[in-house]
N, C-alpha and C positions, 0 to 999 in steps of 0.2 A: 861819457862814452861807455856803452855797454861792453863788458868783457866778452870774449869770443864764446866761451861755453854757454853763457846765458843767452846770447844771440842765437846760438844753434838750437837751444831748447825752445825759444820763442818761434823760430822758423819752423821747427819740427811740429810744434803744437798747431800752428797756423795751417800748416800743410795738411795735417790729419783732420782738422776741423773743416777745412774747405772741402775735402773729399766726402765728409759725412753726408752732405746734402745729396750726393750721387748714390747713396745706398738706399735700398728698398726696405727701410726700417718699418717695423710693424706699426700700424695705426688703425684704431677702431673706436667707435663710439660706445662700445661695451665698457661699462664703468668698472673702476677698481673695486668698488664696494656697492652693495645694494642701497637703494633709496626707498625707505619705508612708504613714504607718501606716493611715490610712483608705483610701487608694488601694489598698494591698495587701490589706487585710482585707475591704473592702466593694466598692469600685468595680471592681477587676479581676475578681473572681468574677461580678459582675453583667454587665459589658460583654464578658467573654471566654468563660468556661466556660458560663454560662447561654445566651448568644447562640448559641454554636456548637451546643450540644446541642439547643436548641429548634428552630433552623432545619433541622438535619439530621434530627431526628425527624419534623418536618413533611414533609420530602422522602421519607423512608422510608415514611411512612403513605400518601402519594400513590402511591408505587411499588406498594404492596400492592393498591391499588384496580384495577390493570391485570390482576391475576390471571395467567393463562397467556398473555395477549396479548403475546407477545414483541416483535413488530414495533412496536406502539404504545409499549411500555415503553422500547425502545431509542430511539425517536424522542423521547420525553419526556426521557430522560436526556441525549441529545445537545443538545437545545434548552434545557434548564433547569439542568443541573448544570455547575458550574465546578470544575475539579480542578487544583490546584497541587501538583506532586510535590516533596516536600522532599528536597533533597540532604543526606544525613545528615552532621552535624558529627562530628568525631572525638571519641570518649569518653575524653578525656585532659586533665585540668587545668581551670582556671577559664576562663570565657568572656572574650573580649576585644571591643573595639569592632567589629571585623570581624564577629563573630558577631551583634552587635546590628544592625549595618547590614543584614546578610543577612536575618535573621528579620523585622525590622520592615518592610523593603521587601515581603516576601512577604505580611505581614499587611495592609499598606495595599492591595495588589492584591486580596486576598481580600475585605476589607471593602467595597471599592468595588464589586466584582462582586455582593456580597450586596445592596448599596444599589440596584443596577440590576435587582433582581428575580430574580437567580440564587440557586440553592442552592449551598453550598460544601462540598467535601470536601477536607480538608487533614489529613494524617496525619504528624506529625513523626517523625523517625527518628534513629538513631544508628549510626555506623560504628564497629565495635568491634574488629575483628581488626587484625593488622599489627605491625610492628616496634616503634614507640614504646611501646606497652603491654607488649609482651613484654620489652623492655629494662627497663621499670619493675619488672616482676615479677622480673627477674634481678638487680636492684641489690643485694639482700641477700646475694648469693653472691659469693665472690671468684673470681678468674680460674681457679683450679685446680678449683673446685667446679662451675663452670658446665657443663663438658662432661659431668658425671656426673648432672646434674639430669634426672629423668625428664620426658618431654614432657607426661605427664598432670599432673605437679606444676606445670609451667610454665603449662599451660592453666588449671588451677584458680586459680592466683594471678592470672593475667591477667584471667580472668573476674571475679574479685572486684574487681579494680582498676577494670575497665570499668563494673561495676554501681554502684560508689561514685561514679564520675565522672558517670554518667548521672543519678543522683539529685541530685548537686550542680548539674549544668548545668540540669536540669529546673527546679529551684527558681529559678535565675537567669533562665531564659527566661520563666518565668511573670511575673516582675517587669517584663518588657518589654510587658505587656498584649497577648500574642499569642492570637488566637482559634483554639483548637484543642482536640481531646480529648486532653489530656496523660495520661490514664489508659490510653490504648491506642496508644502509639507503636509503630513498627516498629524492631526492633533486629537488626542483622545477625548477632548470635551466638545468636539464638533458634532453636530447633529447626526450626520451620516455615519460617523464612526460609532456613536452610541447606539444607533439603530442596528448596525451590524453586530455589535457586541450582544445586544438583546436577542438577536436571532440565533447566535451561538447558544445563549442561555436557553432559548426556546427549544432548540434541538436536543439539548441535554434533558430538559423537562420531558419531552416526548419520548426519550429513551429511558425514562425512569431513573435518571441519575441524580436528580435534585431532591433532597429530603430535608425536613425540619425535625430536629431532635433536641431534647433537653439533655445535654451531655457536656462533659468537661471540655473546655477549650483553654488555650493560652490566653491570658487576659492582661492587658496593660492597664494598671491602676492609675497611671498618670494620664494616659490618653483615653481611658475609659472605653475601650473597644476590644473586641475579640481580635486575635492575631493568628495568622497562619504560621506554619513552621518556617517559611521563607522569610518572615519578618523578625526572626530571632537572631541574636548573636550571643555567644556564650562567654561569660566572665569566668576564667579559670581560677580566679582568686576570690571568689565570693565566700563570705563568711556566714555560716549558719550556726544556730545553737542546737546541737544534737543532744538527744536525750534517750536513755534507756528507761522504759516505762513498763510497769507490771499491771496487766489487766487481770483482776482476780476471777478465778473460775467460780461458777455458782456453787452453792453448798453441795448439791447433788453431784456435780461434775468433779469437785475436789474429792468427795468420798469415793467416787468410781475410780478416779485416777490412783488414789492411795491404795485402794483395795487391790488394783491390778499389780501394784508394786509390793503387795504383801505387807503393807504398813497398817497397823491396827489403830494407831492413834488418830484422833480427829484434829486436823490442822488445815490451815489455808494454803492454797496453791495458786500461783499466778502464771500467766503467759507473758514472757519477757519479749517486748518488741523494741525496735530501735527506729527513731524518726528524726529527720532534720527539719520537719515542719510541725512543731508542737501546736501551732495555731489550728491545725486540721483535726486535732484530737476530739473536738466537740462534734465532728461529723463522722466519727468512727462508727461503722455498722457491722464490721466483721474482722476476723483475724485469719490470715492465710498461712498455710504451711505447704510444703511440697512432699508428697507421699513417697518420693524417691529418696529422701534424706532420712537419716537416723536422728531421732529426738530422744533426749534423756531428761529424767527427773533429777533435779539437784536439791539438796537440803542445806539450809543455812545452819551451820554448827554453832552459831551464837545463841543467845537466850531465846530469840524469837522463834527459832525452829521452823521458819517458813520454807515453803517449797516453790521452785520455779521450773518452768519447762523451757529448754533451749535446744537448738540443734547441736549435736554432739561435738563436731569439729570446732564450731565457733565458741562453744563453752570453754575450750582450752585457751582461747585467745583473750578472753575478757578478764582483766586483772581484778576487777571488783568482785568477781566470782571465785577468787582463789581460795577463799575460806569455805566454799560450799562443797559439800560431800556428794560425790557421784552416786546416784541411786540407779534404779533399773532403767532399761531402754523402753520407750513407749511405742507400741505398735501404731502405725499410721491409721489403722482401722479404728483404734480407740480415740485418737485425736479428732477424727471426724464426728465422734459422738458427743464431744464435750461442748460446753457453752460457758460464756463468761459475761461479766457486766462491766460497764464503764462508769465508775463512781463520779467522774467529772459532770455527768448529766444529772446526777442526783436521783436516779431511779434504779430499779432492780431488773430492768429488761434483760432477758437472757439473749445473748447474741452468738452467732454460730462461728465455728472454725471450718474453713473451706480449703480444699486443695486448689493450688494455683501454680501453673507451669512457670509463671513469671518469677516465682520465689527462688532466690539463689542462696548459696552458702559461701559467697565470696566476702561478704561483710554483714554486719548486723548480728541478728540472732537466729535467722532462719524462720522467724515468725514475723509476718508483715501486717502492720496496722493498715486497715483498708477503709478508706473514706471515698465512697463512690462518686461524690460530688467534686473531688479534688484530685483525681488520678485516672489515667486512661485505662490501665489494667484493672484498677479497682472498679471502674464503671462497667467494663465488659463482664467482669465476674458477677457484679450485682445484677446486671441485666439478665444474665443467664440464670441466676437463682432468685430473680424477682425480689430483690432487696431494695429498700427505700434509698433513693438518691437525694441527699440534702446538701445544699451549699449555702450556708447562712452568711454570705459575704456579698456586699453590694458592689456597684461598678467602680467605686473609689477605693475598694479594698478594705472597707470597714465592716465590722460585724453587723448583721441584721438582727437586732436583739429580739424582734418579734418572732423570729424563728428559733430562738434558743430558750431553754428553761429560765423561769423568772429569777431563780436564785443566782444566775450568772450576770444579770443585767447590771447590778451595781459594780461588780468586779470589772466588767468589760466596758465601763465608761471612763473616758479620760478625765481626770479631776479638773484640769484647767479649762478645757474647751467644752466639757460636758457633752462631747460627741462620742459615738461608739469608737472603740479602739481600732486603729489600723493594723491589719494582721501582720504586716511585715516589720512593724516598728519593734526595735529591741525591747522597749518597755513592755510591750504586749507579751513578748516571749517570757520576760522575767515574771510577770504576773502569773502566767500559766505554770511556769516552773515552780513557783511558790505554792500554787494550788496542788500540784502533783506531790510536792513535799509534804504538805499538810495532810493529804489523803493517804500518805504512805505508799504512793505509786511510783515515786522516783527512785531509781537505783543509782543513776549517774547522769551527769550532763557536762558538756564541754563545748568549746568553740571548734567548729569543723570547717576547714577550707576546702572548697570543691568547685567543680564547674557547675554553673547555674545559668538558665536562660534569662536574657535581658531583652527588653524592647529595643530594637535597633534605632528607633526614632528618639525616644525619650532617654535612652541609656539607663533605664531603671529596671530593677528585677521585676519579673512578671509573676503572676500566680496562675494556678490551674483552678478554674471555676466553672461549675456547671450552670449553663444558661441556655435558653431556647435559641438555637442558631440554625441557619441554613447551611447544608453540607452538600458537596459533590461526592457521590459515591464512586470511589476509584478502584474498587476491587477488581472489576473486569477491565476497566480502561487501562490500568497500569500494566497489565500483561501485554496488551497491544502496544503500549507506549515503549516498554522495554524491548519488545521485538522490533519496533521501528528503528531503534537506535543501532541495531546490528548492521543496518545498511548505511549508516552515517560514518563519514570519516572525521576523526577528531584530531585537532592539533592544539596542544600536545596530546598524545595518546591517552594520558591518564585521565583526561576529561570524560572518557567513556565510562570507566568504572565509577567515577564520582557522580555523574548524572544518573546512571542506572541505579546506583545505591540509593540516592535520594528518592527516586520514583518508587523503587521496590519497597521502601519502608513507609510509604504513604497508603493508607486505606481510605481515608476521607480527607476532604479539603474544606475547611470552614471558610465559606465565601462571603458571609454576612459581616458587615461592620456597622457600628452604631454611630454613624457620622452623617452629616448632611451633604457634604461635597463629594458627590460620586454618582454613579449610575444606580438607580433604584432597583432593588429586588422586587419585581412586580407581583407582590403577594397582598392578599386582602385578609383582614381579620374581623371576626365577629365582635361587635361592640359590647355585647353582653357577656362574651366569653372569648377573650383574646387567644385562648389555646386552640380555638377552632379556626383553621386557616383555609383559604381558597386560592389555589394556584394550579391551573391545569393548562394543557396545551392550548385550549380554546381561549382561556382568559388572558394568557400571556400574548397570544397573537392579537387579541383585541387591544391590549394595552399598547403594544407596539404601534398599532394603527392610530390610537389616540395620541400618543406621544408625537408621532409624525405630524399630526394636525395641530396639536396644542403647544408643542414644545415640551422638553423634558422638565423644565422648571414647574410646569403646571401640576405635576405629580406631588410636589412638595408644598403646594398652597394649603394653608391650614383649614380651609373650608371643605366640608363634605357634601355641599349642596349639589355638586355636579357628579355624584357617584354613578348616576345612570349612564354618564358618558364613558365611564371607565370599565364598565362590565358589559359583557355580551347581552344582546336583547333578551335572551331567555332568563336573565337574572334581574330584569328591570323591576319586577315587583318587590324584590328583597334587597335591591342595591343599597338602600339607605340603612340597612342593618349592618353593613360592613364599613370599614375604614381602610384607607391605603396604608401599607406598611411604611415604616420610617428607615428601615435598614438599607444600606447601600452595599454594592459589591466590592469585594477585595480588589485593590488597585492592581494586583498581579493578574486578576482576571481581565481587567481593562487592557493592560499592555500586552497580556498574553494572547489576545485576539487580534493583534496587529497584522497577522497574516491575512486578515480580511482585505487589507489594502492591496495585497498582491492578487488575491482572488478577483477583486473588482477590476484590477488592471488587466488581467488576462481575459475576463469574460465581458467587461463593458468597453474598455478602450481598444483592446486588440480584437474583440468580438470572436474569441475562441469558443468553440462549443464543448471543449473538453479541457480540463486543467492539465498542465504538465505534471509529471509524477511528483516532483518536488517544487514547491512554490518558490523557494529561494535556494540559490547555490550556496550561500554562506550566511550564517549568523555569527557575529563576532562581538563579544562583550567581555567584561571582567570575569575572573574565575568565580566570584561570588554569585554570579547568575546561574550557576548549576542548581542552586536551591531556589532561585527566583525566576527570572524571565525565560530561561531555557526550558525550565520545568513546566511553567504555566503555559508556554507556547505549545509544547509537545502534548500536554494533557488536553488542552482545549481543542487542538487540531484533531487529535485522535478521537476524542469524544464526539466531536462534530461530524467527522467523516465516517466513523465506525470502522476505519481501516487502520492497520498497523503501519502508517506512513507518517514520518515526522515532517514538519514544515520546511526542514532544511536538509541539504545534501551534505554540507560540511559545517562543522562547528569549531570555531577558533576562540581561544580565550587568552586574555592577557592578565598580568599581575597588577599589583597596586603600586602607587608612586611613593618613593622613599627619598629622604635626603641623603647626602653623601656619607652619612654615618650609619646608614641602614635603618634609620628610624622613620616610621610611617608618617607622612605629611599630615599635620593636624593644626587647625587654627589655635587650639588651646596651647600647643607647644610653641607655636610661632615659627615653624619651619616650612610653611606652605610657600611654594613658588608658583605664582600665577602665570598663565601663558603670556599675558601682556608683559610681565617682568622679563620673561625670556626673550620676547620679540624686541622690546625697547631697551632692555637692560635696567639694572638697578645699581648705581654706583655705591650706595650705602651698604649694600650686601655683597659687593664685589662681583656682580653678575654682568658679563659683557652683553652688549646688544647683538643678538644673533639674527634678528629679522625673521621673516616668515619662513624662509628656507632653513634657517638655523633651527627653528622650533621643530620643523619636520625632520631635519637631519638628526636632532637629538632623540626623537622618537624612533627613527629607523635604525640608528646605530645600537639600540639597546636589545638585549635578549628579552623580548616582551613576554615570553612565556613564564618568566619569573617576575618578581617585583622589580620595578624600574626606578633607578636612582637619578637624581638631578641635583646639581649644585655648581658652585663657581669653578672647581677644577675640571669637571666633565664639560661644562659649557665652554671653558677656554680651549679645550681640545677640539671641540666642535668648531669654534671660531677659526682655529688654525686649519682644520680640514677644509672648511668652506673657502678660506683664502686660497688654498691650493687649487681648488676647483675653478675659482674665478681666474686665477693666473693661467691655468691650462686653457680655458676658453678664450681668454684674451690673446694668448699666443696663437691659437688656431684662427680666430677671427681677424686678428691683426695681420696675419700673413696670407689671408685670403682676399685682402682689400685690393692690392696692386696685382693685377693679373690680366692675362689675355683671355681668361675664362675658358680655357681648353682643358677638358678632362680627358685623361689618357686611358685607353683600354688596358685591361689587365696584362695582356701579352706584351705591352710596351713599357712595363715597369721594371725597375732594377731588382736584383735579388733582395736588397735591403727593404725595398718597398713591399715586395711579396711577403717577406718575413713579418713585417709589421702588420700587414693585413691578416696574416695567419693568426698572429697573436690577438688581434682584434676579434677575429672570428672565434677564437678559443675563449676570449673573455665573454663574448655574447652567450656561448653555450653554458659557461659557468654561471653567469648571472641569471640566465633563464632557469637553470636547475634550482638555484637558490630561491628565486621568486616563486617557483612552483612549490617549494617547501615552506613558503612564508618566512624565509630566513633572510630578512632584509639587511640585517647587520653584516652578513657575509657577502651580500651584494656589494655593499659599500667597501668592505675590506678588499674584495677582489678588484674593484675599480681603482681604489687607492694604490694597491700594489702595482697594477698595470701602469697607472699614471706615473708613479715614482720610478719604476724600473724600466719599463718598455718605452715610455715617452720622454719624461724629463731627463733621465740619465742616459738615454740612448738616442732615440729618433729625433727628438727636438734638438738636442745638442749637436747631433750629426748634421742636421738640416740647416742650421742657422747661417752658416757660411754661404751656402748656395742661395737661400732665401734673400739674404741681405745684399750679397755681392754679385750674383749672376744677373745677366740681362733678363728682363721680364719674360721674353719669349723663348728663353733657353729651354731645351728639352728637360734637363734635370730639374729645373725649378718647377716646371709644369708637372713633372712626375711627383715631386714632393707635395705640391699643392693638391694634387689629386688625392694623395694619401691623407693629407690633413683634412680634406673635406670628408673623406670616409670616416676618419676618427671622430670628427665633430658629429656626424650623423649617428654613429654608433653610440657615442657618449650621451647625446641627447635622448636617444631611445632608451638606453639602460637606466640613466638616472632620472628620466622624466617622471616616472611614477612617484619618486621621492622628492625631487626638487623641481616642481612644475613651473614656478615663477622664474627661477634661474634659467630653465630651458626656454621659456617664453622670451626672456630678455635676450638670450642668445639668438633665437629665431628672428627677433626684431632687428638685431645688429648684423645679420648675415647679408653681405652685399648681393645685390640683384645680379642675376646672370649665371650663378653656379647651378641652380636647380631649375628644372622645368616645372610647369604648373602642378603636375601630379606629385612630384617629389616635394614641392613646397607645401602643398596641402597636407602631405603625410608628416611633414615636420611640424606644422601648426597643430594638427590633430593626429598624434602618432597612432596609426592603426596597423603598422607593420614595421618590424625591425628590419634594418638593411641586412642583406645576406651577401656572403663572400664564399665563393667556391674555390678556396685556396687549398691545394693538395698538401698533405703533411710533409711531402718531400721538400717543399720550400723551407719549412722549419728545420728539417734534418740537415739539409745542405748548408744553410746559413750557420747553424750552431756548430757544424763540423768544421767549417772553414773560417768564416769571418769572425765569429765570436772567439775562436781559439787564437786567431791572429791578434784580436783586440786584447785578450788577456795577456798574451806574451808581450805585446807592445807596452801595456801599462806596467808590467813587471820590469822591463828593461828601462823604461822612462824614469821609473822611480830610483834607478841606480845612477842616473846622470848627475853631474855636478849641480849644486843647488842654484847656480846662476841660471839654469834652464828651468824656468817655472811653468812654462806653457808648452803644450805638446806641439803647437804650431811652429815652434823654434827648431823642430827636429825633422829628420828624414828617416823613413823606414825602407830598408832594402830587404826584399823578399826573393829568395832563390828557389826556383822550381826546377827539378830535374825531369824534364820531359812531360810535366803535367801542366796542361793549359788551364790557368785559373778562370773560373766562370764569371769573374767580375774584373772591371777595368782598374788600372792604377788610380784613376781619378775617384772612383767609388770607394776603393780601399782607403784612400787618403781622407775621404769624408768620415768613414767609419772609425779610423784610428785618430782622427782629429790632428793629423800631422801636416806639415807643409806640403809634402808630396811623398809618393811611394814609387820606388824604383823596383820593377819586376825584372829579374834576370832568369832567363831560361838556360839551364845547363851550367857547366863549370863545377869546379871543386869547391865545396863549402870552406870558408875560412874558419880559423880557430875561434874568431870572435863572434861568429854566427851561432845562434841557438837553434837546435832542431825542434821541429813541431811535427808530431805524428797525427795524421788524420785517421778517421775510423775506417777508411777504405784502404789503409796501408800506405798511402802516399805520405812522403816526408818532405816538409818544407824547412827552410832555414831563414832566420830573421836576424837583422842587425839594426838597432836604432842608434843614430848618431846625430849630433848637432848639425843643423843646416849651415852650409857655407855661404848662403845667400843672405840678403838683407831683408828687414821687415818692410812689407808693403804698407804705406801710410793709409791705404783704403781698407783692405781686408785683414791686415796685420799678420798675414802669413809670411814666413821668411822665404819668399820666392822672388824677391826683387833683385835685379842685378846690382844695385847700389842703394845707399841711403836716400830717402826722400824721392824714390823712383817707384812708379807703379809696377806691379808684377804683370806678366803678359795677359793674364785673364782680366784683370781690372782695366788695363790699358785698352783692350779690345772692347770691353763693355762700355767704357766712357766714350770711345770713338763712335760706337754704334748709336749713341744717344745724340751725338753732335749733329 
């Protein structure tokens, strides 16, 4: 036989369990956690492909309604269409977290603009030409075979590789829930894109901006091609062998110099130069000085008695000159009259001293070794003075012995390979240093650590080498380009100065590359004299026509039998004396003309007769694109249009991806986290599975204007945040299931409901402001704060009793459900741009009946945020009364005996002296989460009551005490007349169901 206390516990448990079935407990098909397969198969197509196509189709239908009214059509486009131009990722290999960061940021912006009533045009693209893909194509050949592979074969293999990469990357991009038409991307190797690119080139030819010159360019010896400045990265710890070298003055110049210093003896004098590239000394053709500086003659006090010329200030800093005696100052007018020789070349050719503004006295000797074939300033000076430009170095960075004196040939051959020496090899430098030592030219040498340009593809140091190349003349273009940026908004602001600086410092753009995989530069060369070229507006126009008919690969076919097809008719008689050039265009020129896609969209698809002022509302890429795509896009657009208008209205940049230690993600280090590892998780690395929305949340919660970190700790925080979002949506959806579907008008809501709507309205204003600033992390912070403080800790907690225990048709429950619906609509609108598949899942789980067709369509394709016209007085009134009462209640409840662990075990008495409270005792009981509230009007406050001062001068008094009634087995409030008996509210609710 059971003892009495245990029987009582069993009966009590059975009683409570029986009543549980009468409660309106939350129920929803919205899952506790996301399902990746369902997300990919169902939610992404719904929230991405369908949304993009539906809204764009609606836009195109509205455009058609304007007919031939071009002005009205243009105005509608400028006011209602939002265009984000995609900077094309390179079609090579799997995607990394940086790709996800970039594409998701773009998608957040697009979705936000859509939610503000705009239509969105976003065409994803791929950059396909260039060296990395060509090298992938050549991997199957050995070194001996590569030189014999036909360009058409290389192009075919490269094209196949790029197409496979595009297919792979497209599948991966789709999993990021990107809203776009993935069936119609732009691809830089497609025929129409290439034709458009050549037309930009044609316009630049017609404006006289394209020139061929034999001048120094950055050259990749590994990749064997010219490089633009945008293809360089600088190694701050590069090591060079620096040397102080003396070039002896000619006998006449030495005599003239010593005579000016009143030195009667006959002695040798040298010009002391400093170089970090001893390999260029064979190409020396002049020495530069700066006429603004003071130069001094120094005498070696040792037995040699030699003299050297050095800039006065720098002479003080050179320790190896400490034993030299200072002699007279040398007038700059005298320096300009002197000549010297270069013993390395084995001749006695007299070479000049020239003034150069580029000469500084911050380092070195104030005298600069000038090799016009290996330096930009050197070349400009040589061009001005008609000095020979020599660059005896081949494409692989080896000396061209046939262009050097014969006595150097043996020295400059590598003993083992019998090949000419590579100029950047340390062994080559050592040989040159020994030669300088033997010739008495070396004063000092040492290892010098400094910043040096590297090829960003091969990661190898480059050289400067004079070769015949095609250049875009930017002298006039860059002024218009810089002016165009003054009308552009930059985020962050520092991008303006960075991009302007890059453009300002460019005078020419080397656009030719010695590769097969690219768009050809449509130039013709004389067979008997390749220095004679033919490229005019007429010939380029004809080449474009031929390419459209034959295909671009036909240009690269080895045969010249069809040359008559490639040149205009008037060249027919001499066509076979020319051959087609082999150079291709810089890939930055390829991607930089992507704005053509927008031009075609406006003119061909929308049939506008005039382009909008800005082709794109936004360009968004990594901060490294200031020297790359942003720059080439601006320059090509301005060069094509002849107007100072950039292709973009706003320019946004993001940083690079780092691990949690702040180290840049790199395959060689092994700290790379792929998007797939973030979505599916990686137990071996402690990475939780975040799903698609988790990946997007990870991106959005970062300060993307700086470098962005990812790792296990950050990802676990994201997982917790996502869990809270799902719990909030489950609460909302679960409590909207059982309902009479009656939405209450604003004037029938309680003060607490009005207050929550006001706070919701305030959250929307805050979120919209942060979205407009592209500050997505603060959007999430604002929502999380609201969710924790205004919902979970306040309204949700307050509402549970009524939602679960009140009758379905009760007024209060309908008021609460009305507010819950408003919360759900606001939250889906606010977080929709960041978490689209989560919002789509919420939309799918919302019970039918709450929304009319128009509202439901807006939830499916959010084109407008909900609005609430709640006066600020609702907030002031609630915070002045209810929140002050709540704070005092919580304070007093904390002082009660420990046996009272739940607020529903208490009663709150509130005394008011002539002040009519604007809320009922039932509403206050909900807010305080107490069993009940007793409101007393008038009477003298008791000593045990605490005074509460309101802002309007009214004073209330409160006392919190344990309830003298029993716990209701259904709602658990201590309002029942005795144990195991229902309270009046629950009793009435159950009877109404009977």
